[in-house]
N, CA, C and O of each residue as an XYZ file, in Angstrom:
668
protein
N      45.130    113.409     40.527
C      45.667    112.506     41.575
C      44.837    112.679     42.735
O      44.545    113.809     43.127
N      44.370    111.466     43.406
C      43.469    111.560     44.539
C      44.377    111.550     45.790
O      45.373    110.837     45.917
N      43.897    112.449     46.712
C      44.579    112.662     48.022
C      44.081    111.532     48.934
O      42.868    111.373     49.070
N      44.966    110.737     49.569
C      44.616    109.663     50.475
C      44.535    110.232     51.969
O      45.543    110.544     52.604
N      43.293    110.328     52.440
C      43.183    110.849     53.791
C      43.275    109.700     54.820
O      43.224    108.516     54.487
N      43.411    110.116     56.054
C      43.465    109.158     57.075
C      42.302    108.203     57.241
O      42.425    107.056     57.671
N      41.076    108.808     56.839
C      39.843    107.976     56.926
C      39.901    106.794     55.928
O      39.251    105.773     56.151
N      40.684    106.932     54.820
C      40.482    106.020     53.792
C      41.869    104.977     53.885
O      41.833    103.818     53.471
N      42.914    105.520     54.415
C      44.134    104.646     54.438
C      44.932    104.840     55.839
O      46.011    105.428     55.912
N      44.261    104.273     56.919
C      44.979    104.462     58.145
C      46.069    103.502     58.571
O      46.484    103.477     59.730
N      46.549    102.671     57.563
C      47.481    101.588     58.019
C      48.840    102.217     58.558
O      49.385    101.645     59.502
N      49.377    103.275     58.056
C      50.498    103.857     58.611
C      50.265    104.405     60.125
O      51.163    104.355     60.966
N      49.142    104.863     60.354
C      48.755    105.338     61.700
C      48.727    104.231     62.653
O      49.226    104.328     63.774
N      48.054    103.009     62.148
C      48.076    101.904     63.117
C      49.478    101.388     63.387
O      49.746    100.908     64.489
N      50.343    101.467     62.460
C      51.634    101.003     62.733
C      52.357    101.972     63.740
O      53.130    101.531     64.591
N      52.110    103.137     63.625
C      52.822    104.062     64.664
C      52.135    103.862     65.898
O      52.829    103.768     66.909
N      50.794    103.774     66.004
C      50.089    103.621     67.235
C      50.684    102.379     67.946
O      51.107    102.469     69.099
N      50.710    101.257     67.268
C      51.229    100.027     67.859
C      52.644    100.153     68.262
O      53.065     99.637     69.297
N      53.383    100.838     67.446
C      54.909    100.920     67.800
C      55.005    101.809     69.194
O      55.794    101.510     70.090
N      54.175    102.852     69.261
C      54.286    103.745     70.461
C      53.875    102.917     71.776
O      54.443    103.126     72.848
N      52.948    102.053     71.642
C      52.423    101.222     72.687
C      53.550    100.204     72.978
O      53.884     99.989     74.143
N      54.114     99.604     71.986
C      55.105     98.583     72.251
C      56.310     99.160     72.888
O      56.899     98.567     73.792
N      56.690    100.328     72.419
C      57.869    101.024     73.064
C      57.637    101.281     74.621
O      58.508    101.036     75.456
N      56.388    101.794     74.931
C      56.044    102.011     76.275
C      56.191    100.802     77.027
O      56.830    100.816     78.078
N      55.614     99.666     76.552
C      55.536     98.482     77.395
C      57.159     97.855     77.512
O      57.573     97.305     78.532
N      57.846     98.020     76.465
C      59.200     97.480     76.506
C      60.033     98.173     77.489
O      60.763     97.521     78.234
N      59.971     99.514     77.546
C      60.767    100.297     78.487
C      60.523     99.847     79.944
O      61.429     99.995     80.764
N      59.344     99.305     80.303
C      59.137     98.787     81.592
C      59.452     97.402     81.765
O      60.039     97.070     82.795
N      59.130     96.493     80.854
C      59.298     95.026     80.966
C      60.646     94.577     80.738
O      61.050     93.586     81.347
N      61.426     95.222     79.889
C      62.796     94.666     79.514
C      63.718     94.829     80.834
O      64.500     93.921     81.116
N      63.643     95.799     81.512
C      64.437     95.872     82.852
C      63.914     94.785     83.849
O      64.706     94.089     84.484
N      62.625     94.666     83.962
C      62.072     93.586     84.853
C      62.364     92.321     84.364
O      62.480     91.435     85.210
N      62.520     92.010     83.115
C      62.916     90.653     82.608
C      64.353     90.336     82.835
O      64.708     89.183     83.078
N      65.288     91.453     82.753
C      66.709     91.234     82.933
C      67.010     91.088     84.495
O      67.788     90.243     84.935
N      66.415     91.866     85.170
C      66.693     91.827     86.691
C      65.678     90.974     87.425
O      64.663     91.483     87.900
N      65.926     89.763     87.516
C      65.108     88.695     88.206
C      65.725     87.998     89.230
O      66.941     87.818     89.171
N      65.000     87.530     90.268
C      65.690     86.700     91.390
C      66.224     85.456     90.752
O      65.686     84.924     89.780
N      67.459     84.953     91.423
C      67.992     83.565     91.112
C      68.495     83.485     89.676
O      68.631     82.389     89.132
N      68.759     84.567     89.086
C      69.328     84.548     87.634
C      70.561     85.382     87.596
O      70.632     86.452     88.200
N      71.446     84.932     86.945
C      72.772     85.698     86.690
C      72.385     86.925     85.730
O      71.643     86.793     84.757
N      72.903     87.982     86.074
C      72.885     89.228     85.182
C      74.197     89.687     84.860
O      74.959     90.058     85.754
N      74.526     89.691     83.646
C      75.898     90.262     83.302
C      75.949     91.762     83.540
O      74.951     92.476     83.441
N      77.195     92.218     83.868
C      77.280     93.705     84.087
C      76.731     94.448     82.904
O      76.070     95.469     83.094
N      76.965     93.998     81.698
C      76.401     94.769     80.498
C      74.969     94.746     80.571
O      74.359     95.797     80.378
N      74.286     93.567     80.853
C      72.790     93.482     80.828
C      72.250     94.368     81.982
O      71.208     94.996     81.792
N      72.902     94.450     83.166
C      72.447     95.267     84.253
C      72.584     96.749     83.823
O      71.714     97.558     84.145
N      73.673     97.112     83.097
C      73.916     98.506     82.695
C      72.757     98.885     81.759
O      72.221     99.982     81.917
N      72.335     98.051     80.794
C      71.312     98.289     79.919
C      69.908     98.440     80.693
O      69.141     99.390     80.532
N      69.704     97.401     81.517
C      68.459     97.427     82.403
C      68.391     98.852     83.167
O      67.396     99.571     83.066
N      69.349     99.154     83.823
C      69.342    100.444     84.644
C      69.210    101.690     83.805
O      68.623    102.678     84.244
N      69.771    101.654     82.558
C      69.690    102.917     81.643
C      68.183    102.945     81.214
O      67.537    103.993     81.215
N      67.710    101.846     80.881
C      66.287    101.814     80.405
C      65.438    102.193     81.669
O      64.514    102.991     81.509
N      65.657    101.737     82.767
C      64.895    102.061     83.974
C      64.882    103.473     84.302
O      63.845    104.005     84.699
N      66.056    104.171     84.150
C      66.195    105.582     84.356
C      65.482    106.430     83.283
O      64.895    107.471     83.578
N      65.553    105.948     82.036
C      64.938    106.669     80.846
C      63.503    106.508     80.757
O      62.831    107.330     80.135
N      62.931    105.409     81.391
C      61.563    104.991     81.224
C      60.439    106.082     81.568
O      59.486    106.299     80.819
N      60.659    106.752     82.796
C      59.546    107.723     83.054
C      59.294    108.746     81.931
O      58.148    108.966     81.539
N      60.248    109.300     81.474
C      60.082    110.225     80.402
C      59.562    109.705     79.071
O      58.640    110.224     78.441
N      60.255    108.614     78.704
C      60.037    107.954     77.328
C      58.542    107.307     77.311
O      57.801    107.359     76.330
N      58.243    106.739     78.452
C      56.905    106.138     78.389
C      55.833    107.062     78.354
O      54.796    106.821     77.736
N      56.056    108.240     79.064
C      55.092    109.317     79.016
C      54.875    109.859     77.606
O      53.759    110.102     77.146
N      56.070    110.034     76.933
C      56.058    110.533     75.573
C      55.382    109.566     74.653
O      54.627    109.981     73.774
N      55.633    108.251     74.830
C      54.967    107.197     74.011
C      53.519    107.169     74.199
O      52.772    106.906     73.257
N      53.083    107.432     75.394
C      51.699    107.377     75.693
C      51.078    108.546     75.061
O      50.071    108.360     74.378
N      51.557    109.736     75.207
C      51.011    110.980     74.534
C      50.995    110.735     73.006
O      49.977    111.006     72.370
N      52.002    110.274     72.447
C      52.019    110.015     70.955
C      50.996    108.901     70.584
O      50.312    109.030     69.570
N      50.885    107.855     71.356
C      49.819    106.831     71.117
C      48.386    107.574     71.215
O      47.546    107.342     70.346
N      48.131    108.396     72.188
C      46.981    109.149     72.328
C      46.675    109.985     71.052
O      45.552    110.004     70.548
N      47.678    110.637     70.586
C      47.462    111.522     69.373
C      47.193    110.592     68.225
O      46.326    110.964     67.434
N      47.808    109.408     67.994
C      47.496    108.581     66.951
C      46.102    107.932     67.111
O      45.415    107.688     66.119
N      45.701    107.663     68.335
C      44.356    107.106     68.574
C      43.324    108.227     68.238
O      42.229    107.904     67.778
N      43.607    109.384     68.429
C      42.636    110.476     68.166
C      42.530    110.546     66.556
O      41.430    110.790     66.058
N      43.516    110.362     65.841
C      43.586    110.411     64.429
C      42.822    109.134     63.922
O      42.090    109.237     62.937
N      42.968    107.989     64.541
C      42.500    106.653     64.000
C      40.925    106.557     64.460
O      40.131    105.891     63.795
N      40.570    107.187     65.510
C      39.178    106.997     66.013
C      38.041    107.234     65.088
O      37.050    106.513     65.205
N      38.071    108.204     64.141
C      36.991    108.341     63.312
C      36.803    107.234     62.211
O      35.694    106.944     61.763
N      37.961    106.644     61.816
C      37.844    105.676     60.819
C      37.928    104.291     61.359
O      37.848    103.335     60.587
N      38.104    104.108     62.790
C      37.987    102.805     63.312
C      36.636    102.268     63.542
O      35.753    102.980     64.020
N      36.425    100.934     63.192
C      35.198    100.284     63.388
C      35.157     99.821     64.855
O      36.065    100.169     65.610
N      34.201     99.094     65.269
C      34.038     98.594     66.726
C      35.246     97.981     67.256
O      35.726     98.415     68.304
N      35.828     96.928     66.577
C      36.889     96.174     67.125
C      38.238     97.158     67.085
O      39.101     97.120     67.962
N      38.275     97.927     66.080
C      39.346     98.927     65.978
C      39.415     99.851     67.209
O      40.472    100.146     67.767
N      38.207    100.277     67.579
C      38.207    101.198     68.688
C      38.523    100.572     70.065
O      39.050    101.190     70.991
N      38.124     99.210     70.098
C      38.375     98.426     71.337
C      39.930     98.252     71.379
O      40.533     98.327     72.449
N      40.559     98.019     70.197
C      42.044     97.905     70.192
C      42.704     99.207     70.601
O      43.709     99.201     71.313
N      42.124    100.368     70.136
C      42.731    101.656     70.653
C      42.641    101.918     72.070
O      43.520    102.550     72.657
N      41.491    101.404     72.713
C      41.377    101.570     74.105
C      42.299    100.654     74.776
O      43.029    101.113     75.655
N      42.351     99.463     74.482
C      43.311     98.416     74.906
C      44.774     98.997     74.858
O      45.498     99.031     75.854
N      45.124     99.425     73.679
C      46.489    100.013     73.504
C      46.850    101.180     74.433
O      47.943    101.297     74.987
N      45.759    102.078     74.553
C      46.034    103.216     75.404
C      46.157    102.828     76.905
O      46.940    103.379     77.678
N      45.278    101.793     77.246
C      45.459    101.258     78.631
C      46.769    100.689     79.026
O      47.353    100.911     80.086
N      47.181     99.895     78.008
C      48.686     99.393     78.199
C      49.707    100.486     78.253
O      50.612    100.480     79.087
N      49.553    101.429     77.352
C      50.581    102.525     77.349
C      50.481    103.255     78.687
O      51.483    103.521     79.350
N      49.268    103.562     79.053
C      49.189    104.293     80.347
C      49.664    103.587     81.534
O      50.306    104.106     82.447
N      49.270    102.255     81.447
C      49.771    101.364     82.615
C      51.282    101.284     82.699
O      51.879    101.232     83.775
N      51.934    101.274     81.392
C      53.393    101.271     81.424
C      53.948    102.579     81.936
O      54.902    102.555     82.714
N      53.405    103.725     81.546
C      53.848    104.966     81.961
C      53.670    104.983     83.617
O      54.546    105.458     84.340
N      52.614    104.491     84.060
C      52.590    104.445     85.570
C      53.544    103.550     86.222
O      54.164    103.911     87.222
N      53.690    102.340     85.666
C      54.612    101.341     86.309
C      56.142    101.895     86.198
O      57.032    101.534     86.967
N      56.306    102.754     85.211
C      57.682    103.278     85.080
C      58.122    104.225     86.175
O      59.301    104.508     86.387
N      57.040    104.715     86.885
C      57.326    105.612     88.099
C      57.300    104.874     89.379
O      57.671    105.423     90.417
N      56.881    103.661     89.353
C      56.832    102.940     90.620
C      58.188    101.896     90.652
O      58.785    101.542     89.635
N      58.494    101.539     91.858
C      59.592    100.644     91.968
C      59.042     99.259     92.021
O      58.789     98.744     93.110
N      58.838     98.616     90.863
C      58.270     97.417     90.726
C      59.201     96.284     91.190
O      58.769     95.146     91.374
N      60.476     96.619     91.373
C      61.442     95.693     91.832
C      61.176     95.264     93.314
O      61.428     94.141     93.751
N      60.610     96.344     94.069
C      60.217     96.022     95.373
C      59.188     94.908     95.481
O      59.132     94.231     96.508
N      58.386     94.700     94.470
C      57.346     93.626     94.440
C      58.048     92.327     94.157
O      57.570     91.266     94.560
N      59.138     92.379     93.494
C      59.854     91.024     93.235
C      60.703     90.760     94.363
O      60.799     89.586     94.723
N      61.343     91.660     94.989
C      62.336     91.454     96.139
C      61.746     92.168     97.297
O      62.127     93.282     97.656
N      60.795     91.481     97.874
C      60.105     92.098     99.103
C      60.941     91.711    100.419
O      61.364     90.572    100.613
N      61.126     92.748    101.269
C      61.898     92.464    102.467
C      61.240     91.399    103.429
O      60.022     91.224    103.447
N      62.076     90.733    104.189
C      61.588     89.869    105.338
C      61.421     90.885    106.482
O      62.390     91.519    106.903
N      60.268     91.021    106.945
C      59.980     91.922    108.005
C      60.162     91.340    109.450
O      60.655     92.009    110.358
N      59.753     90.114    109.591
C      59.953     89.390    110.780
C      60.561     87.982    110.635
O      59.884     86.955    110.579
N      62.026     88.041    110.573
C      62.590     86.735    110.282
C      62.397     85.787    111.466
O      62.292     86.196    112.623
N      62.358     84.533    111.126
C      62.355     83.485    112.222
C      63.756     82.834    112.167
O      64.348     82.696    111.097
N      64.294     82.419    113.415
C      65.561     81.983    113.602
C      65.542     80.688    114.277
O      64.598     80.391    115.010
N      66.574     79.861    114.067
C      66.779     78.576    114.775
C      68.186     78.635    115.443
O      69.078     79.390    115.057
N      68.290     77.802    116.437
C      69.728     77.695    116.967
C      70.650     77.113    115.948
O      70.204     76.391    115.055
N      71.897     77.394    116.046
C      72.771     76.843    115.045
C      72.857     75.396    115.039
O      73.231     74.842    114.006
N      72.557     74.714    116.070
C      72.541     73.229    116.170
C      71.258     72.724    115.461
O      71.219     71.573    115.025
N      70.247     73.539    115.346
C      69.033     73.030    114.702
C      69.012     73.455    113.194
O      68.166     72.938    112.465
N      69.859     74.332    112.709
C      69.797     74.729    111.369
C      69.959     73.835    110.363
O      70.869     73.020    110.511
N      69.214     73.776    109.239
C      69.151     72.828    108.259
C      69.878     73.337    106.979
O      69.317     73.401    105.885
N      71.127     73.683    107.196
C      71.928     74.242    106.080
C      72.907     73.206    105.557
O      73.431     72.388    106.313
N      73.151     73.253    104.229
C      74.166     72.331    103.726
C      75.568     72.874    104.249
O      75.747     74.064    104.511
N      76.520     71.919    104.373
C      77.881     72.342    104.947
C      78.562     73.377    104.203
O      79.327     74.139    104.795
N      78.329     73.488    102.807
C      78.999     74.377    102.038
C      78.207     75.773    101.758
O      78.651     76.674    101.046
N      76.958     75.796    102.441
C      76.064     76.855    102.121
C      76.607     78.193    102.773
O      76.923     78.269    103.961
N      76.677     79.186    101.917
C      77.056     80.603    102.405
C      76.030     81.346    103.130
O      74.857     81.311    102.761
N      76.439     82.056    104.204
C      75.532     82.960    104.933
C      76.276     84.341    105.090
O      77.485     84.537    104.971
N      75.346     85.201    105.365
C      75.791     86.582    105.819
C      75.638     86.554    107.393
O      74.592     86.244    107.965
N      76.743     86.896    107.982
C      76.799     86.754    109.488
C      76.931     88.187    110.031
O      77.655     89.034    109.506
N      76.146     88.400    111.165
C      76.183     89.702    111.937
C      76.307     89.281    113.382
O      75.569     88.418    113.859
N      77.254     89.902    114.080
C      77.418     89.777    115.438
C      77.492     91.050    116.106
O      78.476     91.748    115.865
N      76.495     91.523    117.013
C      76.432     92.921    117.597
C      76.041     92.775    118.909
O      75.016     92.130    119.127
N      76.681     93.264    119.852
C      76.266     93.347    121.345
C      76.072     91.967    121.816
O      75.109     91.713    122.540
N      76.968     90.989    121.438
C      76.819     89.671    121.884
C      75.557     88.882    121.284
O      75.138     87.855    121.819
N      75.040     89.384    120.248
C      73.886     88.804    119.674
C      74.273     88.395    118.169
O      74.629     89.275    117.384
N      74.207     87.181    117.816
C      74.709     86.732    116.496
C      73.490     86.249    115.676
O      72.524     85.695    116.200
N      73.608     86.504    114.325
C      72.569     86.077    113.293
C      73.404     85.614    112.115
O      74.542     86.017    111.873
N      72.666     84.654    111.350
C      73.291     84.160    110.107
C      72.066     84.195    109.166
O      71.012     83.653    109.498
N      72.225     84.869    107.932
C      71.236     84.831    107.001
C      71.708     84.135    105.724
O      72.624     84.587    105.037
N      71.068     83.065    105.453
C      71.499     82.191    104.180
C      71.393     83.063    102.931
O      70.442     83.810    102.700
N      72.448     82.899    102.157
C      72.615     83.678    100.888
C      71.591     83.235     99.915
O      71.239     84.070     99.081
N      71.043     82.033     99.883
C      70.011     81.613     98.974
C      68.686     82.260     99.285
O      67.927     82.561     98.364
N      68.351     82.506    100.652
C      67.231     83.333    100.953
C      67.431     84.773    100.614
O      66.543     85.400    100.035
N      68.642     85.355    100.976
C      68.966     86.834    100.756
C      68.911     87.060     99.222
O      68.527     88.149     98.796
N      69.267     86.104     98.412
C      69.291     86.350     96.948
C      67.900     86.531     96.476
O      67.769     87.119     95.402
N      66.844     86.127     97.093
C      65.499     86.272     96.731
C      64.897     87.547     97.322
O      64.226     88.295     96.612
N      65.137     87.813     98.662
C      64.569     88.840     99.303
C      65.322     90.197     99.267
O      64.757     91.288     99.193
N      66.676     90.002     99.329
C      67.640     91.107     99.228
C      67.702     91.990    100.487
O      68.640     92.755    100.716
N      66.701     91.838    101.235
C      66.760     92.714    102.603
C      66.054     92.028    103.703
O      64.993     91.434    103.509
N      66.639     92.103    104.879
C      65.926     91.539    106.013
C      65.896     92.662    107.033
O      66.954     93.214    107.334
N      64.747     93.033    107.581
C      64.624     93.947    108.650
C      64.700     93.181    109.994
O      63.870     92.304    110.236
N      65.637     93.481    110.832
C      65.832     92.676    112.099
C      66.253     93.521    113.235
O      66.566     94.691    113.015
N      66.290     93.035    114.428
C      66.814     93.695    115.532
C      67.935     92.693    116.177
O      67.625     91.614    116.681
N      69.207     93.158    116.104
C      70.294     92.467    116.455
C      70.970     93.085    117.746
O      71.440     94.219    117.656
N      71.037     92.442    118.862
C      71.757     93.151    120.009
C      70.994     94.430    120.389
O      71.619     95.441    120.710
N      69.597     94.398    120.357
C      68.855     95.548    120.625
C      68.876     96.665    119.719
O      68.318     97.713    120.046
N      69.525     96.536    118.497
C      69.542     97.681    117.552
C      68.852     97.228    116.220
O      69.138     96.140    115.721
N      67.962     98.053    115.667
C      67.279     97.831    114.463
C      68.223     97.813    113.279
O      68.836     98.862    113.082
N      68.450     96.768    112.434
C      69.281     96.777    111.315
C      68.481     96.438    110.158
O      67.386     95.893    110.294
N      69.028     96.764    108.889
C      68.466     96.279    107.614
C      69.700     95.580    106.991
O      70.711     96.193    106.650
N      69.531     94.254    106.873
C      70.674     93.429    106.313
C      70.294     93.344    104.857
O      69.132     93.119    104.519
N      71.264     93.522    104.003
C      70.961     93.563    102.498
C      72.074     92.783    101.751
O      73.219     92.710    102.199
N      71.703     92.234    100.650
C      72.589     91.498     99.808
C      72.456     91.859     98.474
O      73.151     91.315     97.616
């Protein structure tokens, strides 16, 4: 009976390599897909997204290391395009491991650093539009919920005090 080496039959190794890369990518992009601006997120979906987000740093690192091991095994048998695929997969896995350690939600929900305001008589809000209101030291501000739903945070000075208004 002939022994099948990795050099002659690497199909199973390619499957594992691709699986490790896909797991690394999924751990980063599933929470980013679930938690998006202007979209309803159910409590259960948010729970899943946050659980994946918390587990992602460890598991993306493990997936990247395992993908590197599989790439090491596959490299001798891989032809030119196979090696390019290995490099691309490793870059994707390493990128996912890096992104899992960054707060990419800050990129989606960037704060308003210097808000612009209009007088209440000049505001172009629909009559039923909701606002977050703040009145401090005889200085009043209103932040439209539709804008806050995207930015989630406004850095402002109200009544001489620096505030971070969040939604």
